[in-house]
LUMSEZA-477920 format. One record per residue (C-alpha): x, y, z; residue number from 1; residue in one letter. Coordinates in nm, 2 decimals, always signed. Layout:
N
X,Y,Z,NUM,A
...
//
This chain:
351
+12.22,+8.37,+4.32,1,M
+12.36,+8.02,+4.26,2,K
+12.56,+8.15,+3.96,3,H
+12.69,+8.43,+4.17,4,W
+12.81,+8.20,+4.44,5,I
+12.98,+7.97,+4.19,6,L
+13.15,+8.27,+4.03,7,A
+13.27,+8.40,+4.37,8,F
+13.40,+8.06,+4.47,9,S
+13.60,+8.04,+4.14,10,A
+13.75,+8.38,+4.20,11,L
+13.84,+8.29,+4.55,12,F
+14.01,+7.97,+4.43,13,A
+14.21,+8.16,+4.17,14,I
+14.32,+8.43,+4.42,15,S
+14.41,+8.16,+4.68,16,T
+14.62,+7.96,+4.42,17,A
+14.80,+8.28,+4.31,18,A
+14.88,+8.36,+4.67,19,N
+15.02,+8.02,+4.74,20,A
+15.24,+8.04,+4.43,21,A
+15.40,+8.37,+4.53,22,T
+15.46,+8.30,+4.90,23,L
+15.81,+8.21,+5.01,24,P
+15.87,+7.88,+5.18,25,P
+15.71,+7.89,+5.53,26,L
+15.91,+7.90,+5.84,27,N
+15.66,+7.96,+6.12,28,P
+15.93,+8.05,+6.37,29,D
+16.06,+8.35,+6.16,30,T
+15.76,+8.44,+5.94,31,E
+15.72,+8.82,+5.96,32,P
+15.35,+8.82,+5.87,33,N
+15.23,+8.70,+6.21,34,R
+15.01,+8.78,+6.50,35,I
+14.99,+8.65,+6.85,36,E
+14.67,+8.45,+6.94,37,W
+14.56,+8.71,+7.20,38,W
+14.58,+9.00,+6.95,39,Q
+14.34,+8.86,+6.69,40,V
+14.01,+8.99,+6.82,41,E
+14.16,+9.33,+6.90,42,G
+14.28,+9.37,+6.54,43,K
+14.00,+9.19,+6.35,44,F
+13.70,+9.24,+6.58,45,G
+13.45,+8.98,+6.70,46,P
+13.38,+8.67,+6.49,47,M
+13.18,+8.77,+6.18,48,P
+12.85,+8.59,+6.10,49,E
+12.91,+8.23,+6.01,50,I
+12.73,+8.09,+5.71,51,K
+12.47,+7.82,+5.79,52,A
+12.59,+7.47,+5.69,53,G
+12.96,+7.55,+5.75,54,T
+13.15,+7.23,+5.80,55,K
+13.52,+7.21,+5.91,56,V
+13.73,+6.90,+5.86,57,G
+14.02,+6.84,+6.11,58,A
+14.30,+6.60,+6.02,59,V
+14.50,+6.49,+6.33,60,A
+14.83,+6.32,+6.32,61,K
+14.69,+6.04,+6.53,62,T
+14.46,+6.01,+6.83,63,L
+14.68,+5.76,+7.01,64,T
+14.88,+6.05,+7.15,65,N
+14.70,+6.26,+7.41,66,E
+14.84,+6.59,+7.26,67,Y
+14.64,+6.54,+6.94,68,W
+14.33,+6.43,+7.13,69,R
+14.34,+6.75,+7.32,70,L
+14.39,+6.95,+7.00,71,L
+14.08,+6.78,+6.86,72,A
+13.90,+6.86,+7.18,73,E
+13.98,+7.23,+7.12,74,G
+13.83,+7.21,+6.77,75,Y
+13.52,+7.05,+6.91,76,G
+13.48,+7.31,+7.19,77,I
+13.51,+7.60,+6.94,78,A
+13.29,+7.44,+6.68,79,G
+13.01,+7.38,+6.93,80,Q
+13.04,+7.74,+7.06,81,E
+13.01,+7.87,+6.71,82,M
+12.75,+7.63,+6.58,83,G
+12.98,+7.47,+6.32,84,V
+12.98,+7.10,+6.23,85,E
+13.33,+6.96,+6.29,86,V
+13.45,+6.63,+6.14,87,T
+13.77,+6.48,+6.29,88,I
+13.98,+6.21,+6.12,89,G
+14.32,+6.07,+6.22,90,A
+14.57,+5.81,+6.11,91,A
+14.60,+5.50,+6.33,92,G
+14.95,+5.58,+6.44,93,N
+15.22,+5.85,+6.39,94,E
+15.36,+5.66,+6.08,95,S
+15.03,+5.66,+5.88,96,G
+15.12,+5.93,+5.63,97,Q
+14.92,+5.78,+5.34,98,L
+14.62,+5.72,+5.57,99,D
+14.63,+6.09,+5.67,100,Q
+14.64,+6.19,+5.30,101,L
+14.34,+5.97,+5.22,102,N
+14.15,+6.13,+5.51,103,I
+14.22,+6.48,+5.40,104,A
+14.12,+6.41,+5.04,105,E
+13.80,+6.25,+5.15,106,T
+13.71,+6.56,+5.36,107,M
+13.77,+6.78,+5.05,108,I
+13.55,+6.55,+4.84,109,D
+13.28,+6.57,+5.12,110,D
+13.28,+6.95,+5.06,111,E
+13.42,+7.06,+5.39,112,C
+13.43,+7.44,+5.40,113,S
+13.78,+7.44,+5.55,114,A
+14.04,+7.19,+5.65,115,I
+14.26,+7.21,+5.97,116,L
+14.55,+6.97,+5.92,117,A
+14.85,+6.86,+6.14,118,S
+15.07,+6.67,+5.89,119,P
+15.29,+6.38,+5.99,120,Q
+15.57,+6.50,+5.77,121,S
+15.65,+6.82,+5.59,122,D
+15.53,+6.68,+5.26,123,S
+15.27,+6.40,+5.30,124,N
+14.96,+6.63,+5.28,125,L
+15.09,+6.85,+5.00,126,L
+14.86,+6.68,+4.74,127,P
+14.55,+6.75,+4.95,128,A
+14.66,+7.11,+5.02,129,F
+14.71,+7.16,+4.64,130,E
+14.37,+7.01,+4.56,131,K
+14.20,+7.22,+4.83,132,A
+14.37,+7.54,+4.71,133,T
+14.25,+7.48,+4.35,134,R
+13.90,+7.45,+4.49,135,L
+13.93,+7.76,+4.71,136,G
+13.90,+7.57,+5.03,137,I
+14.12,+7.71,+5.31,138,P
+14.37,+7.43,+5.42,139,F
+14.53,+7.54,+5.74,140,I
+14.85,+7.39,+5.88,141,N
+14.81,+7.34,+6.26,142,V
+15.13,+7.27,+6.46,143,N
+15.42,+7.03,+6.43,144,D
+15.51,+6.93,+6.07,145,A
+15.50,+7.22,+5.82,146,V
+15.44,+7.21,+5.45,147,F
+15.65,+7.49,+5.30,148,P
+15.37,+7.62,+5.07,149,T
+15.12,+7.66,+5.35,150,A
+14.92,+7.98,+5.33,151,I
+14.81,+7.98,+5.69,152,N
+14.98,+7.82,+6.00,153,Y
+14.86,+7.80,+6.36,154,I
+15.09,+7.69,+6.63,155,G
+15.38,+7.77,+6.87,156,T
+15.73,+7.88,+6.79,157,V
+15.88,+7.53,+6.79,158,A
+16.24,+7.65,+6.83,159,R
+16.15,+7.82,+7.15,160,D
+16.05,+7.48,+7.30,161,N
+16.42,+7.39,+7.30,162,G
+16.53,+7.73,+7.39,163,V
+16.33,+7.72,+7.71,164,R
+16.46,+7.38,+7.81,165,A
+16.82,+7.49,+7.75,166,A
+16.78,+7.81,+7.96,167,K
+16.64,+7.60,+8.24,168,Y
+16.94,+7.38,+8.24,169,Y
+17.18,+7.67,+8.22,170,I
+17.02,+7.83,+8.52,171,E
+17.01,+7.50,+8.71,172,R
+17.37,+7.40,+8.63,173,F
+17.58,+7.71,+8.59,174,P
+17.89,+7.51,+8.63,175,Q
+17.82,+7.32,+8.30,176,G
+17.80,+6.95,+8.22,177,G
+17.68,+6.69,+7.98,178,K
+17.33,+6.67,+7.82,179,F
+17.15,+6.47,+7.56,180,A
+16.86,+6.52,+7.32,181,V
+16.59,+6.27,+7.22,182,I
+16.47,+6.40,+6.89,183,E
+16.13,+6.35,+6.72,184,G
+16.07,+6.20,+6.38,185,Q
+16.31,+6.29,+6.10,186,A
+16.16,+6.51,+5.84,187,G
+15.93,+6.70,+6.08,188,V
+15.98,+7.07,+6.11,189,F
+15.90,+7.09,+6.49,190,A
+16.15,+6.82,+6.57,191,A
+16.43,+7.00,+6.38,192,R
+16.34,+7.33,+6.54,193,Q
+16.31,+7.21,+6.89,194,R
+16.64,+7.03,+6.87,195,T
+16.82,+7.32,+6.70,196,Q
+16.68,+7.56,+6.97,197,G
+16.83,+7.35,+7.24,198,F
+17.17,+7.30,+7.08,199,H
+17.22,+7.66,+6.98,200,E
+17.11,+7.81,+7.31,201,T
+17.34,+7.59,+7.51,202,L
+17.63,+7.69,+7.28,203,A
+17.54,+8.06,+7.27,204,A
+17.48,+8.11,+7.64,205,L
+17.70,+7.84,+7.79,206,G
+17.99,+7.81,+7.56,207,G
+18.21,+7.51,+7.59,208,D
+18.09,+7.44,+7.95,209,K
+17.80,+7.25,+7.81,210,Y
+17.85,+6.93,+7.61,211,E
+17.57,+6.76,+7.41,212,I
+17.70,+6.40,+7.41,213,V
+17.42,+6.25,+7.21,214,A
+17.13,+6.38,+6.99,215,S
+16.93,+6.08,+6.86,216,V
+16.58,+6.02,+6.71,217,P
+16.32,+5.87,+6.93,218,G
+16.05,+5.89,+6.66,219,N
+15.78,+6.00,+6.91,220,W
+15.80,+5.64,+7.05,221,D
+15.82,+5.57,+7.43,222,R
+15.99,+5.23,+7.41,223,Q
+16.24,+5.34,+7.15,224,L
+16.32,+5.65,+7.36,225,S
+16.37,+5.43,+7.67,226,Y
+16.62,+5.22,+7.47,227,D
+16.81,+5.52,+7.34,228,K
+16.82,+5.68,+7.68,229,A
+16.94,+5.36,+7.85,230,D
+17.23,+5.33,+7.61,231,T
+17.33,+5.70,+7.66,232,I
+17.32,+5.66,+8.04,233,L
+17.55,+5.35,+8.02,234,I
+17.79,+5.55,+7.81,235,Q
+17.76,+5.87,+8.02,236,H
+17.67,+5.79,+8.38,237,P
+17.74,+6.15,+8.48,238,D
+17.48,+6.29,+8.24,239,L
+17.30,+6.59,+8.39,240,L
+16.99,+6.61,+8.17,241,G
+16.78,+6.51,+7.87,242,F
+16.57,+6.73,+7.65,243,Y
+16.30,+6.53,+7.47,244,C
+16.10,+6.66,+7.17,245,N
+15.77,+6.54,+7.32,246,N
+15.63,+6.41,+7.64,247,D
+15.57,+6.05,+7.53,248,T
+15.94,+6.01,+7.47,249,M
+16.02,+6.20,+7.79,250,A
+15.82,+5.95,+7.99,251,L
+16.01,+5.66,+7.84,252,G
+16.34,+5.84,+7.93,253,V
+16.22,+5.88,+8.29,254,I
+16.18,+5.50,+8.31,255,E
+16.54,+5.45,+8.19,256,A
+16.67,+5.71,+8.44,257,V
+16.48,+5.53,+8.72,258,K
+16.61,+5.19,+8.61,259,D
+16.97,+5.32,+8.61,260,R
+16.93,+5.47,+8.96,261,G
+16.97,+5.82,+8.84,262,R
+16.65,+5.99,+8.97,263,M
+16.73,+6.33,+9.10,264,G
+17.07,+6.33,+8.93,265,E
+16.98,+6.31,+8.56,266,T
+16.69,+6.55,+8.49,267,L
+16.44,+6.51,+8.20,268,V
+16.24,+6.79,+8.02,269,I
+15.97,+6.70,+7.78,270,G
+15.75,+6.90,+7.54,271,T
+15.37,+6.92,+7.48,272,D
+15.21,+6.94,+7.83,273,G
+15.00,+6.61,+7.83,274,I
+14.83,+6.51,+8.15,275,S
+15.08,+6.22,+8.22,276,A
+15.36,+6.47,+8.20,277,A
+15.19,+6.70,+8.46,278,Y
+15.13,+6.39,+8.68,279,D
+15.50,+6.29,+8.66,280,S
+15.61,+6.65,+8.74,281,I
+15.37,+6.65,+9.04,282,N
+15.53,+6.32,+9.16,283,K
+15.88,+6.46,+9.14,284,G
+15.99,+6.25,+8.84,285,E
+15.98,+6.45,+8.52,286,L
+16.15,+6.78,+8.58,287,T
+15.95,+6.99,+8.34,288,A
+15.75,+7.01,+8.02,289,T
+15.71,+7.29,+7.77,290,V
+15.33,+7.30,+7.74,291,D
+15.19,+7.43,+7.41,292,S
+14.83,+7.42,+7.54,293,F
+14.67,+7.20,+7.26,294,P
+14.31,+7.27,+7.36,295,V
+14.36,+7.64,+7.33,296,L
+14.55,+7.59,+7.01,297,T
+14.26,+7.40,+6.86,298,G
+14.02,+7.68,+6.96,299,M
+14.25,+7.94,+6.80,300,V
+14.28,+7.73,+6.48,301,A
+13.90,+7.70,+6.45,302,M
+13.86,+8.08,+6.50,303,D
+14.12,+8.14,+6.23,304,T
+13.94,+7.90,+5.98,305,A
+13.61,+8.07,+6.03,306,L
+13.76,+8.42,+6.00,307,R
+13.92,+8.31,+5.67,308,L
+13.58,+8.18,+5.55,309,L
+13.43,+8.51,+5.64,310,A
+13.68,+8.69,+5.41,311,G
+13.91,+8.83,+5.67,312,Q
+14.28,+8.86,+5.55,313,D
+14.45,+8.68,+5.84,314,M
+14.83,+8.69,+5.89,315,P
+15.01,+8.39,+5.76,316,R
+15.10,+8.28,+6.11,317,V
+14.89,+8.29,+6.43,318,V
+15.13,+8.21,+6.71,319,A
+14.98,+8.02,+7.01,320,T
+15.11,+8.02,+7.37,321,P
+15.36,+7.80,+7.54,322,Q
+15.51,+7.79,+7.89,323,A
+15.78,+7.58,+8.08,324,L
+15.59,+7.39,+8.35,325,I
+15.77,+7.28,+8.66,326,T
+15.65,+7.17,+9.00,327,K
+15.68,+7.54,+9.11,328,E
+15.42,+7.67,+8.86,329,N
+15.22,+7.34,+8.81,330,Y
+14.91,+7.46,+8.98,331,S
+14.88,+7.77,+8.76,332,R
+14.80,+7.57,+8.45,333,Y
+14.68,+7.22,+8.57,334,K
+14.32,+7.12,+8.64,335,E
+14.16,+7.45,+8.60,336,I
+13.90,+7.58,+8.35,337,D
+14.02,+7.67,+8.00,338,I
+13.91,+8.03,+8.05,339,E
+14.13,+8.05,+8.36,340,E
+14.42,+7.91,+8.16,341,V
+14.36,+8.17,+7.89,342,K
+14.35,+8.45,+8.15,343,A
+14.68,+8.33,+8.30,344,N
+14.85,+8.30,+7.96,345,L
+14.72,+8.65,+7.87,346,L
+14.88,+8.78,+8.19,347,E
+15.20,+8.61,+8.10,348,D
+15.20,+8.76,+7.75,349,A
+15.16,+9.11,+7.87,350,K
+15.44,+9.09,+8.13,351,Q
//
């Protein structure tokens, strides 16, 4: 039996490596081999039997940002429901690319059955991915940065984050006006896509009525984003709105807007749906956030990992939900049970 298991593992590793070598570079937003999160069980059936002793490693970007803590919470909820051991590791901050790599490689050496990884850049975890692939260990890219050779990806359509923000501003300001973007970290797929979605949607739907006067990196940092926003507001006191690639930056921008006496005149939209963003929306400060529901994303990612371990041929991309949250629909998604959130999102998806 032991020899058979070793032989099976070797064949799985060879097949996985060959698959990785033939796949085109991944763009999760346009990848045709995809499925929506709510369609998985209908197509693949209930979760297959899980082998005793299964251990899943999860590599977070950092746990200093609530979004990544909530994603880890989703891993834990799903792991507990399915009787799977979950090990979570994270870099100390969002610039700890080498720390992340060391964590991922340690999890592989500790014989984790699968790895769920949210890389800090599009390349920093590639050595760990390649090592896992050689060993036949599923190494699944979960949200945000994207390594182009990834075999499986779980997350939102990043470009649509920016699209939703732009459409909100077009509806709110049909006369046109000036806007600015606070971008995420350079070299990160999600930051590029969110920014591009905002720029292109304003141009396509609004034409020359809408001017983006600045599009500058905030590097996911609240203070840096405050500083960048303050400079933009000095240069453009008639600015109508900011779009920020995450909520941490958006909350810094809100402080700059307050300090410049522009509350209610310069709007701010963030991305991620962290609790502080919801609280700010409820207080009438932050205009909106594009929530990508990290707890549910973590649960979907764990489900995908276990299905892969059971031998199911999952699509390359499993797309997870998102929604633009404003004060008007705040209560539909805030402070309710995760099963109620899932039900509401399922209703949204089928509309």
